[in-house]
C-alpha positions as CSV (number, residue, x, y, z in Angstrom):
1,M,117.9,100.9,76.0
2,D,114.9,99.2,74.1
3,V,113.3,96.1,75.2
4,K,115.1,93.8,72.7
5,S,118.6,94.9,74.0
6,I,117.5,94.6,77.6
7,I,116.2,90.9,77.2
8,A,119.1,89.9,75.0
9,P,121.2,88.1,77.8
10,V,118.3,85.7,78.1
11,E,117.2,85.6,74.4
12,D,117.7,81.6,74.2
13,D,116.0,80.9,77.5
14,L,112.9,83.1,76.4
15,A,112.8,81.0,72.8
16,A,112.6,77.8,75.2
17,F,109.9,79.5,77.5
18,E,107.9,80.3,74.3
19,I,107.7,76.4,73.4
20,D,107.0,75.7,77.0
21,F,104.5,78.4,77.4
22,K,102.6,77.3,74.0
23,A,102.7,73.8,75.3
24,T,100.6,74.6,78.2
25,F,97.6,75.8,76.1
26,E,97.4,72.4,74.4
27,S,93.9,70.8,74.5
28,K,91.4,68.9,72.5
29,I,88.9,71.5,72.9
30,D,88.5,73.8,69.9
31,I,87.3,77.1,71.5
32,I,90.6,76.8,73.7
33,D,92.8,76.3,70.9
34,Q,91.3,79.1,69.0
35,I,91.6,81.5,71.8
36,A,94.9,80.2,72.8
37,D,96.2,80.9,69.3
38,H,94.9,84.5,69.5
39,L,96.5,85.1,72.7
40,I,99.7,84.0,71.4
41,K,99.5,85.9,68.3
42,T,98.7,89.0,70.3
43,K,101.6,88.5,73.0
44,G,103.2,91.4,74.6
45,K,106.8,92.1,75.3
46,R,107.1,88.9,77.7
47,L,108.7,91.4,80.3
48,R,107.6,89.2,83.3
49,P,109.1,85.8,82.0
50,A,112.1,87.7,81.0
51,L,112.5,89.2,84.5
52,V,112.2,85.7,86.1
53,L,114.8,84.3,83.6
54,L,117.2,87.6,84.2
55,A,117.1,87.2,88.0
56,A,117.9,83.5,87.6
57,S,120.8,84.3,85.2
58,T,122.6,86.8,87.9
59,H,123.6,83.6,89.7
60,G,123.8,80.8,87.0
61,K,122.3,79.3,84.1
62,P,118.3,79.1,84.1
63,G,117.1,75.6,84.0
64,G,113.8,73.9,83.4
65,D,112.3,75.1,86.5
66,A,113.3,78.5,85.9
67,I,111.4,78.2,82.4
68,R,108.5,76.6,83.9
69,V,108.1,79.6,86.5
70,A,108.4,81.9,83.8
71,A,105.4,80.1,82.1
72,I,103.4,80.3,85.4
73,I,103.9,83.9,85.7
74,E,102.9,84.7,82.2
75,L,99.7,82.5,82.5
76,I,98.7,84.4,85.6
77,H,99.4,87.7,84.0
78,T,97.4,86.6,80.7
79,A,94.6,85.5,83.0
80,T,94.5,88.9,84.6
81,L,94.4,90.7,81.4
82,V,91.6,88.7,80.0
83,H,89.5,89.3,83.1
84,D,90.6,93.1,83.3
85,D,89.2,93.6,79.6
86,V,85.9,92.1,80.6
87,V,85.5,94.2,83.7
88,D,86.7,97.5,81.5
89,E,84.6,96.4,78.7
90,A,88.0,96.9,76.6
91,A,87.8,96.6,72.8
92,L,91.5,96.4,72.0
93,R,94.5,94.9,73.8
94,R,98.1,95.6,72.7
95,G,96.3,97.4,69.6
96,S,94.6,94.2,68.5
97,P,90.9,93.1,69.2
98,S,90.6,92.0,72.9
99,L,89.5,88.3,73.5
100,N,86.1,89.8,74.7
101,S,85.3,91.8,71.8
102,I,85.8,88.5,69.5
103,W,84.2,86.2,71.7
104,D,81.7,86.9,74.5
105,N,82.3,88.1,78.1
106,H,81.1,84.4,79.4
107,V,83.6,82.8,77.2
108,S,86.5,85.2,78.0
109,V,85.9,84.9,81.8
110,L,85.9,81.1,81.5
111,M,89.2,81.2,79.5
112,G,90.7,83.5,82.2
113,D,89.8,80.8,84.8
114,Y,91.3,78.1,82.5
115,L,94.6,79.9,82.3
116,L,94.7,80.3,86.1
117,S,93.9,76.7,86.6
118,R,96.8,75.7,84.1
119,A,99.1,78.0,86.1
120,L,98.2,76.1,89.3
121,C,98.7,72.7,87.9
122,L,102.3,73.9,86.9
123,I,102.8,75.3,90.5
124,V,102.2,71.9,92.0
125,L,105.1,70.4,90.0
126,M,107.6,72.7,91.8
127,E,109.8,70.9,94.3
128,S,110.3,73.8,96.6
129,R,107.3,74.2,98.9
130,D,108.5,78.0,99.8
131,M,108.4,78.8,95.9
132,M,105.1,77.2,95.5
133,S,103.9,79.3,98.5
134,T,105.4,82.4,97.1
135,I,103.6,82.1,93.8
136,S,100.3,80.9,95.5
137,K,100.2,83.9,97.6
138,C,100.8,86.1,94.6
139,T,97.6,84.9,93.0
140,E,95.9,85.9,96.3
141,R,97.3,89.3,96.2
142,L,96.4,89.9,92.6
143,S,92.8,89.0,93.5
144,K,92.9,91.3,96.6
145,G,94.1,94.1,94.3
146,E,91.5,93.5,91.8
147,L,88.7,93.5,94.5
148,L,90.2,96.8,96.0
149,Q,90.0,98.5,92.9
150,A,86.5,97.5,92.2
151,T,85.4,99.0,95.6
152,H,87.0,102.2,94.8
153,G,85.4,102.4,91.2
154,F,84.1,106.1,90.7
155,D,85.7,106.9,94.0
156,P,87.3,110.4,93.5
157,G,88.2,110.3,97.3
158,I,90.5,107.4,96.9
159,S,93.9,108.2,99.0
160,E,97.4,107.9,97.8
161,E,97.7,105.0,100.4
162,Q,94.7,103.2,98.9
163,Y,96.0,103.8,95.4
164,F,99.5,102.3,96.4
165,N,97.9,99.2,98.1
166,I,96.0,98.4,94.9
167,I,98.9,98.7,92.6
168,S,101.2,96.8,95.0
169,D,98.9,93.8,95.0
170,K,97.6,94.2,91.5
171,T,100.8,95.0,89.6
172,A,103.8,94.7,91.7
173,S,103.2,91.3,93.3
174,L,103.7,89.5,90.2
175,M,106.8,90.9,89.3
176,A,107.9,90.6,92.9
177,S,107.3,86.8,92.8
178,G,108.8,86.0,89.6
179,C,112.1,87.8,90.4
180,E,112.2,86.3,93.9
181,V,111.6,82.6,92.6
182,G,114.0,83.2,89.6
183,A,116.9,84.4,91.8
184,Y,116.3,81.7,94.4
185,L,116.3,79.0,91.9
186,T,120.0,79.6,90.9
187,S,121.4,81.3,94.2
188,G,119.7,79.0,96.7
189,S,119.9,82.3,99.0
190,A,116.8,83.2,100.7
191,D,118.7,86.6,101.4
192,I,119.4,87.2,97.6
193,A,115.8,86.1,96.8
194,E,114.5,88.7,99.2
195,S,116.4,91.6,97.5
196,F,115.1,90.4,94.3
197,R,111.6,90.3,95.7
198,K,111.9,93.9,96.8
199,Y,113.5,94.7,93.3
200,G,110.3,93.4,91.7
201,E,108.0,95.1,93.9
202,F,109.5,98.7,93.4
203,L,109.8,97.8,89.7
204,G,106.2,97.1,89.4
205,K,105.1,100.1,90.9
206,A,107.1,102.3,88.8
207,F,105.6,100.4,85.7
208,Q,102.0,101.0,86.9
209,I,102.4,104.5,87.8
210,T,104.2,105.1,84.5
211,D,101.1,103.0,82.9
212,D,98.7,105.5,84.5
213,V,100.6,108.7,83.2
214,L,100.5,107.4,79.9
215,D,96.8,107.1,80.0
216,Y,96.9,110.9,80.3
217,V,99.9,111.7,78.0
218,G,100.5,108.7,75.7
219,D,99.5,108.4,72.0
220,E,96.7,105.8,71.4
221,E,98.3,104.5,68.3
222,T,101.7,103.9,70.4
223,I,100.2,102.5,73.6
224,G,97.8,100.1,71.5
225,K,94.4,101.3,73.5
226,P,92.4,104.4,73.8
227,T,93.5,106.9,76.4
228,G,91.2,107.9,79.2
229,N,90.0,104.3,79.7
230,D,90.7,104.2,83.5
231,A,88.7,107.4,84.2
232,Q,85.8,106.3,81.9
233,A,85.7,103.0,83.8
234,G,85.8,104.6,87.0
235,T,89.5,104.0,88.0
236,V,91.1,107.1,89.7
237,T,94.9,107.0,89.5
238,L,97.8,108.7,91.0
239,P,97.8,111.7,88.7
240,L,94.2,112.8,89.2
241,I,94.4,111.7,92.9
242,R,97.3,114.2,93.2
243,A,95.5,116.9,91.3
244,L,92.4,116.6,93.2
245,E,94.3,117.0,96.4
246,K,96.0,120.4,95.2
247,A,92.8,121.9,93.2
248,S,90.5,124.5,94.6
249,P,87.3,123.4,96.0
250,S,85.3,124.6,93.1
251,E,87.6,122.7,90.5
252,N,87.6,119.8,92.6
253,A,83.7,119.7,92.8
254,Q,83.7,120.2,88.9
255,I,85.9,117.2,88.2
256,R,84.1,114.8,90.7
257,G,80.9,115.9,88.8
258,L,82.5,114.7,85.6
259,L,83.6,111.5,87.0
260,N,80.2,110.7,88.7
261,G,78.1,112.1,85.8
262,E,77.5,111.0,82.1
263,W,80.7,110.8,80.1
264,S,80.8,113.0,76.9
265,D,83.5,113.8,74.3
266,D,84.6,116.8,76.5
267,S,84.9,115.0,79.8
268,W,88.3,113.6,79.2
269,P,90.1,116.7,77.7
270,T,88.9,118.6,80.6
271,I,90.3,115.9,83.2
272,V,93.6,116.1,81.4
273,D,93.9,119.7,81.5
274,F,92.8,119.7,85.0
275,T,95.2,117.0,86.0
276,H,98.2,118.8,84.2
277,K,97.3,122.3,85.7
278,N,97.4,120.9,89.3
279,G,100.7,119.1,88.9
280,G,99.2,115.5,88.8
281,I,101.2,114.3,86.0
282,E,104.5,116.0,87.3
283,Y,104.1,114.3,90.7
284,A,103.4,110.8,89.2
285,R,106.3,110.9,87.3
286,F,108.4,112.1,90.2
287,R,107.0,108.9,92.3
288,A,107.6,106.5,89.5
289,L,111.3,107.7,89.4
290,E,111.6,107.0,93.2
291,Y,110.4,103.5,92.8
292,S,112.7,103.1,89.7
293,A,115.8,104.2,91.9
294,A,114.8,101.9,94.8
295,A,114.5,99.0,92.6
296,K,118.2,99.5,91.3
297,A,119.4,100.2,94.9
298,E,118.2,96.6,95.7
299,L,120.8,95.2,93.3
300,V,123.7,97.1,94.6
301,G,125.2,94.0,96.5
302,I,124.6,91.7,93.6
303,Q,127.6,90.6,91.4
304,E,128.2,92.3,88.1
305,S,126.9,90.5,85.0
306,P,125.0,91.2,81.8
307,A,121.7,89.9,83.6
308,K,122.2,92.4,86.3
309,E,122.8,95.3,83.8
310,S,119.7,94.2,82.0
311,L,117.7,94.4,85.3
312,L,119.1,98.2,86.0
313,A,118.1,99.0,82.5
314,M,114.6,97.6,83.1
315,A,114.1,100.1,85.9
316,D,115.0,102.9,83.7
317,Y,112.7,101.6,81.0
318,A,110.0,101.3,83.4
319,V,109.8,105.1,83.8
320,N,111.1,106.3,80.2
321,R,109.0,104.2,77.7
322,E,106.3,105.6,75.5
323,K,104.1,102.5,75.7
C-alpha cells in the first residue's frame, strides 16, 4: 500500500491541517515568509500529521484540537530537519536545495528556533495539561537525542543500546507523542492513549532503522539525498554497528581508520561492502521488522476501522519503502 492510500481516511482532515499549518507561518517579516514558502513547497509526505489524525480517527472524528496538534508536531519535526541540515552541512532535503544551502547557517538556525517557538505558542492553547506535558516532554527528548548523537559523532565504538537510545529520543518520541495525543483527544482514555504511544514509539524505531538501511542501499534519486551522508558526517548507525561487532579485528581496524581519517571517493563503497559482508544490512532489516510487528501488536485491542487499517499499513510501509 502506498502513502496516498494509507492516509486516505484522513484526506479531508489533512487538507484542513495544511490550511492551519500554513497559517502558523504568517508574519510581517519578509525573510520568514520567504523561508516558509520554501518549506511549504518542499514539504514531505506529512506522515506525522497523518498519524495524529489517524490515531484520533480510530475513536471519532478529528476536531480542531487534533488538527492543531498535527500542526504542532509538524512544526517541531520541520524545526529538527532545519537544524539537522545545518549540523550535517546537507545540500539537499527531499531532493530540493536545503534551507541552509539557499540562505546561510545563521539564518537557518534562527528559523528552526522560530518554528519551535511557534509550536510552543500553539501548545499553550491546548486545554489538557497532560497533553501539553506530553508534547513538551517530547521536545526535551528530541533535544536529548540530538545531543546524544552529537557526543557519539565519529565513534565507531557506539553500542546498540546507545544507538537505540538515540533513535528512541530523536525519531520515535515525536511519532509516539503525536499518536498518544491524537488517540486521547477522541477516546478520552489514558489506557488507549498509552497503547497508541507504544505504537508510535515502535513505529518510529522501525522508520529510523529503515532510513539507516536506505543510506546504504537506497537510490540517491529516489530517496532525495546522497547516500553515505550519515557515515561521512560521523554518525555510525545500526548496520555498521552490527558489522563492526561481527568483523575480524583487522577488518574492524580498517573501517575504523576510514571513519576517523580523510574521506575519499573509495571510503563509502568500502564501508558499504564491509557492512553487507558482515551481515549489518540483514540484521538491521530484521530489527526494523521486529519493531514493525511490535507496533501492530499494540493495536490488537483497538476496534476495527479504516483508520486502524491505515495504521497497520503504516507499520508495513515503514519497513518496505524505498525512500
